[in-house]
C-alpha positions, 0 to 999 in steps of 0.5 A: 894866836897867843895873848898875854891873858884870856878870861874864858867863858864868863858872863860879859857885862860890858858896862854900857847897860847892854844885855850880858852875854857869855864869852871870852876876853883877851888882853895884851899888854894894857889893852883889851884885844878880843871879845866873844869867842877867842881863839888861841891860847893865853900866857895866863888863862882864867876860868870865869865860868859862872861868874861875871866879867865887868869893867873895873869900878870907878870911885868918884869920891876918895881922899887917898891923896895922902895914903898913896904915899905909904899904902900904894896898894890903896886898900881897901878899895882895891879889894872892892873892884875899884881900878880908878879913884878920884882924889882931891875932893872937898876942896882940900888938896896938896897942890899947887903948894909953895914950900912954906905952905906944906905944913899949912895944907897938911894941917888943913887935911888933918882937921877936915879929913882926920888924917894926921898931919905928921903922917901926911908930911912924912909919908909924901915926898913933897917935891912939887909946887905946881899941880903938874909937878904933883902928878909927876910925883904921884906917878913915882909912888907906883899906885896899884890902881889908877889915880885921877886928881882934882885941884882944890879951892883951899890950895888955890886960895892959899897960893894966891892969898896966903892965910888971908884966904881963910877969912878975907874977901879977895880982890878982883885981881886975886879972883883973876889969879885964882881962876888962872891958877885953876885953869893952869892946874887943869891944863897940867892934868887935874881933871877938875876943880873941887870946893867945899861949902860945908861949914863943918869942914874946919881949919885946925884953929876952928875956922871954916876952910878957905872958900867955904863962904866964897861969893858967886863972882869968885866961884863963877870965875874959877868955874869958867877957867876950869870949863875952858880947859875941859875940867869938871866942877865938884862941890860939897854943899852946905845943906842948911842953905841948900837953895842958895847953894844949888843956885850958886852951883847952877851959876858955876855950871852955866859959866863952865859948860862942863860936867858938874858933880856934887855930894847928894845925901838923900834929903826929903822933899817938901809937899810930897816931892821926891827929894829936896833937890828935885825942882832945881835939878829939873831946871838945870837939866832942862838948861842942858847942864850936865849935873850928877849928884853922888850918894852913898847907896846906904845909910852913912855915919860913924862907927862906935866901938870900944876900939874906935868912937865910944861916943858917950859923953860924961866924966866916967866915959871920957876916962874910959876913952883916955885908956888904951884899947886893952885897958878899956876892955879890962876896965869894963870887965869890972862891975862897979865901973860898968855901973858907974858908966851906965849911971852917967849915961842915964843922966846924959842931957839932964844938966840942961847944958844942951847935951842931947839925952841918951835916948836921942843920942843912941836912937840911930845906933845899929849893931853891925852884928856878929856875922861875917857880913855887916848888917847895914839895913836894920830897921828901927826895931833893931836899934840899940834902944830896941835891943836894950828894951827887949832885954830889959837893959839900959842902952849903955848896959847893952852896949857894954855887954855886946863889947864884952861878949865880942872881946871888944870887937863889936861895932855899932853904925851910928847913922847920920843920914840916908836913914830911909832905905825905901826913899834911897831906893827911889833916889838911886833910880834918879837919872842924875844920881850915881852911887859913890861917897865912900870917902876912902882914905879919910876919917881913919878911925871913924868911917869906913864906907869903902865897900859901897860898890860891893853893897850896890851889887849885894844889896840893890842888885842881888837881894832887892833886885832894884837894878839889873846886873847890867844896870848896876855895873853901868852905874859903877863903871861907864857912868862914872868914867864918863864924868871923868872924861875918859873915853878909854875906860869904863867899858869892855870893848876892843881897844879899851884899857884892860881894867877888869873884874871877875866877880861871883855875883852870888857871893859878893859881899862886904866883910866886917870892918876891922881896926888895923895899925899899918900906917906910919907912926902906928896910926890906926885905921878902919878897913874892910875886906870883900868876898866874891871878887875872883880877880881884879885887873888894872891895865892888864895886870892882875892886882888882886886874886881871890882877895889877896894882893898879888904885888903887881901895881899897874895903876897910872896917874891919869890926866885930864883929857886922857885918850885911848892913845895916851 
């Protein structure tokens, strides 16, 4: 018997958490047709001896909504084994959308996710109004990996209330219209509904985005309509009012009776509790609520470098920031300029205007190092102030020296959260927590966390041994696919869709972030390659081989209630 593709002799890690075993995988068209010892020959065969064969990874938090229009290969997550990505997070989406609201929604995405609105408007066809029409349009873009979309609160509010949706309290009739529209969007293929309660998510005019302060009545009504159509609920919480946010999320979950996901950075608990969520989560789980917190499996924050976010604040530094990249490097080669920059940095916080002191500002700056692999797990004794002290330098002097020595390529990770790796280890072991939150497609020159799945394999499995290979792969595949409601993806079994990775587990790792200019209008963005992925297969086609895109783009737009026969 012949097959389109046979993967020979690999360690099959099937995504269920079961013990891995040696065997072959046969693929025909887009489906796995045999496992174990496969007879016959393949039109193409891959020798996987010594390597793991796994399901393709699922990423539940991306912002590839706009990028799909001009980079259908969907880099960089395609280099990190991801074959299915969820878009439409954080309440900001492009559908449903009336023609007159296109610029409004694009501007909202720019201010929240740092994607230029001109790029958004010029890079997408904008030939839709309803959510179903939007998914139809996405299909024409021929993505390399599978895309799954949520309908956002901002778009729903804007459709019903116009610009009043930013500040006004909706009437009962408007709430009913929003609920009906959300339910309709899910029935048309959206996999769920997303919202953001985070005050920092701003409109271009500085106001918080629509829905940030929506009352429980509105959130519950929408949740029920979404749940009635088998959609999931996604919330980004305002962590300064965590108790009330979680209480409202519980009300949504009880009304929807569906799957619920929320962004869950590690927050220390009080009175010796493991984390700040534990009490309400235990209550919700006891009530039968299907809730999952998504946590980046390492510290998160901006990247600071000469080409990206310089992040020092004073007139001389602002003048440096105003220069193009080449001119910045030339400027700091001048000793007098460096002396002025160092002097002004040393005076940060001394004016009494609320500006943080330099010591406070740079305490969470960590150099990613000069090796091929970024060093994300350095301790406090390796922070920028610690390096400066060891060298008898001012921290700004150290920063400038490293920029010069690296020809402007060095990057510092400015950690905002998940600081304690011991605490993160225990947090990730929680049954209700899954790794995610790469945010790929957003914050183009500020953040690059797309390699979170690779970090799970390299750090938490290989280096720390916190999770077995089987458990790590389960967390990256079937556990995430279950939340999306897809029964035909996330595991390796006969009849499942052929989304597959072949991985050298001993070598898999993230590469150093780099700044490139491959977006429309010469727009820069951070990206990140990976090592150790021999091949990534989506719907039976090899889309990446040894880190190189093959040109095959076999992804699909997956719709709500997708089944194995769809």
